[in-house]
C-alpha positions in Angstrom: -0.1 -0.4 -0.3 1.2 3.2 -1.0 0.7 6.8 0.9 -2.3 7.5 -1.0 -4.9 9.1 0.6 -8.8 8.3 -1.1 -10.6 11.7 -1.2 -13.2 12.8 -3.4 -12.2 15.1 -5.9 -14.3 17.8 -4.7 -12.1 17.7 -1.4 -8.9 17.9 -2.6 -8.8 20.7 -5.5 -7.9 22.8 -2.4 -8.5 20.7 0.7 -6.6 18.5 0.9 -3.7 20.4 0.1 -3.9 22.7 2.4 -3.9 19.9 5.1 -0.4 19.2 3.2 -1.6 15.4 2.1 -0.2 13.9 -0.9 -1.8 13.3 -3.8 -1.1 11.7 -6.9 -3.8 14.4 -8.0 -2.1 17.3 -8.7 
């Protein structure tokens, strides 16, 4: 399991990025 946090695309629209999470979705 890699360090990937599955978050809704609406949340990582800016919330996940602000939290400082590593998401393979840029």
